[in-house]
N, C-alpha and C positions, 0 to 999 in steps of 0.2 A: 522350883522353879526353871522357867524354858530356855531351851538352847536352841542358841542362833544356829540358823539352818545355814552352810557355807554354799557359797557358788559353785558350781560345778567343775570351774577351772583351777580352784583349790582343790577340791576333791581329785580333781584332776593327776596335781601336782602331789600329793600324799600317795597318790596310788605310783606313781613314776617313781619316788620314793623308795617305797616298798619294793616297786620290781629292781630296782635297780640295786639292793641290799641282796637280794635272792638274786640276781643276775653275778655278782659278786661272789656270793658265796659258789654257786654253781661253778662259776670259773675257776677259784679254788681248789677248788674238789676236783675239775678236770684237770686240772692242772697236773696236781696228785698222784692221779690214775694213769693219765698219760706218762709222768718220766719215773716211776715208781719202781721202774724196770725196763728203763731206756739205756739202751747201750752207745755213748756218743761217739767211740769211735767206731762203729759201725752204720752209727746214724738209725739205730733199727729198735721198734718198740714192739719189744717182748708181750703175751698174754696168751692166755688160753680162750678158747670159745667160750666154753661155758662155765667159767667160772664168774662168780660174784662180780669179783672188779670189772669184768667188761658190762657188764649189764648197768653199774654204776655209770661206766665213763658213760656208756652211751645215754642212758636217762640223764646227768647234768648235762652232755652236750645239748641234748634238745629242752632241757628247765633253762639252760643259759640263754640260747640261742633264743627262746619265745619269752623270757621272762625281758630279755633283753630290747627283741621289736617290739613289743607290746608298752613298755615303759620310754621306749623311745619316742613313740611317735604321739603317745599322753604328754609328755613334758614339752614336745615340741609345741602340740597345742595347746597347752596351758602357760608355755612363755608366750607364748604371742597375744595374749587377751591384753587389753588395756586395764583392768580395771584387776588387774588380779595381782595380791599385795604379798604374791609367794615368786612373784616373778624370777629372782637370785636363783631359789630352791631348784625350780622347775629348769633352769638354763643347766645347775649341778648337776640335777637327775638328768638330763638332755645327754649332756656331754659322757657319762657315767656309763649310762648304757650305751654309747656309741662305741666308748671302749669295751663294755662288755662283749658287744658283736663284733668289734673288728679279734677280740682274743678268740674266742670262741670259733669263729672263723680259721683262725690261724693256728689254733690249737688242733681241730678238727682235721685238717687240711696236713698238718702235720702227722696226726697217726694215720692218716685215710695212705700215705705215700711212704711211711718208715713200720707200717703196722708187718708183725710175724709172728703164726700163731707157733705156740710150743705145744705138744705133749705132754 
């Protein structure tokens, strides 16, 4: 049985959805890592420089921003194609990736300004 070859814009839609899922998972991990030991009274995010949580935080920040940006542009390109049967899915992935980018930048800025290393 021959498999139908998908047009490039449908593959871009699927890849945009996959990157949106990866981005959402990375933002969730980033949120947990930042607010695990966050002191809301003093607005301070406590961390240890060499701890595994710090490396997970930095890695999830990079993965979320990369996946969100890649998925954003792939989904935007796929949504603009006239013959795309999955245009609605591409638009959903586009907006989810936009939210992932915004949340990643906001949480990165919060951590940058509120970080305080403890020994």
